[in-house]
C-alpha positions in Angstrom: 0.1 0.0 0.0 2.9 2.4 0.7 4.2 2.0 -2.8 0.9 2.9 -4.2 0.7 6.0 -2.0 4.2 7.0 -3.1 3.0 7.3 -6.8 2.4 11.0 -7.7 -1.3 11.9 -8.1 -2.5 8.8 -6.4 -4.7 9.0 -3.3 -5.4 5.8 -1.4 -8.6 5.5 0.7 -8.8 2.5 3.0 -12.1 1.0 4.1 -13.2 -1.8 6.4 -14.7 -5.2 5.4 -18.1 -3.5 6.0 -17.3 -0.8 3.5 -16.8 1.9 6.2 -14.4 4.9 5.6 -13.6 8.0 7.7 -15.9 11.0 7.1 -13.2 12.9 5.4 -12.6 10.2 2.9 -16.2 10.0 1.7 -15.5 12.7 -0.8 -12.5 10.8 -2.2 -14.8 7.7 -2.7 -16.9 9.8 -5.0 -13.9 10.4 -7.3 -12.4 7.0 -6.9 -11.4 5.4 -10.4 -9.9 2.0 -9.1 -11.0 -0.4 -6.4 -8.7 -2.9 -4.9 -11.0 -5.6 -3.4 -9.9 -7.9 -0.6 -12.4 -9.8 1.6 -15.4 -7.6 0.9 -18.7 -9.5 0.6 -20.8 -9.0 -2.6 -23.5 -7.0 -0.8 -20.9 -4.5 0.5 -19.2 -4.4 -2.8 -22.5 -3.2 -4.4 -22.9 -0.6 -1.7 -19.4 0.7 -2.4 -20.1 0.9 -6.2 -23.1 3.1 -5.7 -20.9 5.5 -3.7 -18.3 5.6 -6.5 -19.9 6.9 -9.7 -16.5 7.4 -11.4 -15.3 3.9 -10.7 -13.9 2.2 -13.8 -11.7 -0.8 -12.6 -12.1 -3.4 -9.8 -9.0 -5.7 -9.1 -9.7 -8.6 -6.8 -6.9 -10.0 -4.6 -8.4 -13.5 -5.0 -8.1 -15.9 -7.9 -11.7 -16.0 -8.9 -14.2 -13.4 -9.9 -17.3 -15.0 -8.7 -17.5 -12.7 -5.6 -16.8 -9.7 -7.8 -19.0 -10.0 -10.9 -22.2 -9.0 -9.1 -25.3 -7.6 -11.1 -24.2 -4.1 -10.1 -20.7 -4.6 -11.5 -22.1 -6.1 -14.7 -24.6 -3.4 -15.0 -22.0 -0.8 -14.9 -19.8 -2.5 -17.3 -16.8 -2.2 -15.0 -13.4 -3.8 -15.8 -12.7 -6.7 -13.5 -9.3 -8.3 -13.0 -8.0 -10.9 -10.6 -4.9 -12.4 -9.0 -5.0 -15.6 -11.1 -1.8 -17.5 -10.7 -0.4 -15.4 -7.9 -1.4 -17.8 -5.2 -1.0 -21.0 -7.2 2.3 -22.0 -5.6 1.4 -21.6 -1.8 -2.0 -23.2 -2.4 -0.3 -26.2 -4.1 2.2 -26.5 -1.3 -0.7 -26.5 1.1 -2.4 -29.4 -0.8 1.0 -31.4 -0.8 1.3 -30.8 2.9 -2.2 -32.1 3.5 -1.7 -35.2 1.2 1.5 -36.1 3.2 -0.4 -35.6 6.5 -3.2 -37.9 5.3 -0.9 -40.7 4.1 1.2 -40.4 7.3 -1.8 -40.4 9.6 -0.9 -37.0 11.2 -4.5 -36.3 12.4 -4.6 -39.6 14.2 -1.1 -39.3 15.6 -2.1 -35.8 17.1 -5.2 -37.3 18.6 -3.2 -40.2 20.1 -0.8 -37.6 21.5 -3.6 -35.7 23.2 -4.7 -39.1 24.7 -1.1 -39.7 25.9 -1.1 -42.9 23.9 2.0 -44.1 22.0 0.8 -46.2 19.1 2.8 -46.4 15.8 0.7 -46.2 12.7 1.8 -47.5 9.4 1.7 -44.9 6.6 1.9 -45.2 2.9 3.8 -43.3 0.2 2.3 -40.8 -2.2 3.9 -42.7 -5.0 1.4 -45.4 -4.7 -1.6 -43.3 -4.7 -3.9 -41.7 -7.3 -4.6 -38.0 -6.8 -7.7 -36.6 -8.5 -7.7 -32.9 -9.3 -11.1 -31.4 -10.2 -10.2 -28.4 -12.3 -6.8 -28.3 -14.0 -6.2 -24.5 -14.1 -3.2 -22.7 -12.7 -3.6 -24.1 -9.2 -4.3 -27.6 -10.4 -1.4 -27.8 -12.7 0.9 -26.4 -10.0 -0.3 -29.1 -7.6 0.4 -31.8 -10.3 3.8 -30.3 -10.8 4.7 -30.4 -7.1 3.4 -34.0 -6.8 5.4 -35.3 -9.8 8.6 -36.1 -7.8 6.6 -38.3 -5.5 5.5 -40.5 -8.4 1.8 -40.1 -7.7 -0.6 -40.8 -10.5 -2.7 -37.7 -11.3 -6.1 -37.7 -12.8 -7.6 -34.2 -13.6 -10.7 -32.9 -15.1 -10.5 -30.1 -17.6 -13.0 -28.2 -19.7 -10.8 -28.7 -22.8 -8.6 -31.9 -22.2 -7.2 -31.5 -25.7 -5.2 -28.5 -24.6 -2.9 -30.9 -22.7 -1.3 -31.0 -19.3 1.7 -28.7 -19.9 4.0 -31.7 -20.6 3.6 -33.1 -17.2 4.1 -36.9 -17.7 2.3 -38.0 -14.6 -1.2 -36.4 -15.6 -4.1 -38.0 -17.3 -6.7 -35.4 -18.4 -10.4 -36.3 -18.3 -13.4 -34.2 -19.6 -15.8 -32.6 -17.2 -18.3 -35.4 -18.0 -15.8 -37.9 -16.6 -16.0 -36.6 -13.0 -17.4 -39.9 -11.8 -14.5 -41.8 -13.2 -12.1 -39.6 -11.4 -13.8 -39.9 -8.1 -14.0 -43.7 -8.2 -10.3 -44.0 -9.0 -8.8 -41.5 -6.6 -7.4 -41.9 -3.1 -7.4 -38.2 -2.7 -9.7 -35.8 -4.5 -8.7 -32.1 -4.7 -11.3 -29.6 -5.7 -9.7 -26.7 -7.6 -12.5 -25.7 -10.0 -13.8 -22.2 -10.4 -17.2 -21.4 -9.1 -19.8 -20.9 -11.8 -23.4 -21.6 -12.1 -22.5 -25.0 -13.6 -20.1 -26.0 -11.0 -21.9 -24.8 -7.9 -22.8 -27.9 -5.7 -20.8 -30.2 -8.1 -19.8 -32.4 -5.2 -22.9 -33.7 -3.5 -24.2 -36.9 -1.9 -24.1 -38.9 -5.2 -20.5 -37.8 -5.9 -19.3 -38.6 -2.4 -20.8 -42.0 -2.5 -18.9 -42.7 -5.6 -15.6 -42.2 -3.8 -13.8 -45.2 -2.2 -14.3 -45.5 1.6 -10.6 -44.9 2.2 -10.6 -41.6 0.2 -10.1 -38.0 1.3 -11.6 -34.9 -0.1 -9.7 -31.6 -0.1 -11.4 -28.3 -1.1 -9.1 -25.3 -1.8 -11.3 -23.6 -4.3 -14.7 -22.3 -3.2 -17.0 -23.4 -0.5 -20.1 -23.5 -2.7 -18.7 -26.2 -4.9 -19.5 -28.8 -2.2 -22.8 -29.6 -0.5 -21.6 -29.1 3.0 -24.7 -31.0 4.5 -23.9 -34.0 2.2 -20.3 -33.9 3.3 -21.1 -34.0 6.9 -23.4 -36.9 6.3 -20.6 -38.7 4.3 -18.1 -38.2 7.2 -20.5 -39.2 9.8 -21.7 -42.3 7.9 -18.2 -43.3 6.8 -18.7 -42.9 3.1 -15.3 -41.4 2.9 -12.3 -41.5 5.3 -12.0 -37.8 5.8 -11.9 -34.2 4.4 -9.9 -31.1 4.5 -11.7 -27.7 4.1 -9.9 -24.4 3.5 -13.1 -22.7 2.1 -16.7 -22.7 3.3 -20.2 -21.6 2.1 -20.2 -19.0 4.9 -17.0 -17.1 5.6 -15.7 -16.5 8.2 -17.0 -19.8 9.5 -19.2 -19.0 12.5 -18.2 -20.5 15.9 -21.4 -22.5 16.1 -20.9 -24.2 12.7 -21.5 -27.9 13.0 -18.5 -28.5 10.8 -16.3 -27.9 13.8 -17.6 -31.1 15.4 -17.8 -33.2 12.3 -15.7 -36.3 12.6 -12.6 -36.7 10.4 -12.7 -33.2 9.2 -9.7 -30.8 9.2 -10.7 -27.1 9.0 -8.1 -24.4 8.1 
């Protein structure tokens, strides 16, 4: 932010997540040309836009635009850009970390430690697993690249499989209509798809029931891609072994969310 403020002729007005600014900054909002959006909800974004009649460009700090392309934004014809690719590496490293924690039984070991119980658990190697990636964009391809040295087999869905997998030898691309095949064959399923009208709720009860009982689900994309009620049911009934959620339908996740007490669920 300091670098922006150092540019001649640029004035930076900071606001809260609720869209609040100081009284002396309200006039600056009326002349604002660019909006840098962080974690502002869509309803607040629309309120900000109404107060900024000269606004031309919105840049989102996140990878997607689903929380930015509101009816008000579309109606004004505003230019929208995002941070696609900026967070691919750290998110991919997060996924690899969770895959290693899963195969080495880290959640169970931590639970045994809390119980003051010493019980060795035999782990497996990533090289013997099939990792399914739902959505082979910048994040999905980065995940595949980081997993390549481990020797894991990668199945990935992509809207246009013919475009290839960027010369990654460990990746087998599937069409979107082959999601069921990916789910049935994968030991770990990573959801990395964009949120659109077509992908919302793409992982529900039927899809979870297709996964092997030993499989894990990791979601690092958007919360609305997964039916959270169906996921809770799947974990409680043992349809799958576990899940990792880094995104949710409601963010921030409220303290009374039943997800906190759902068995075999890791929340970050």
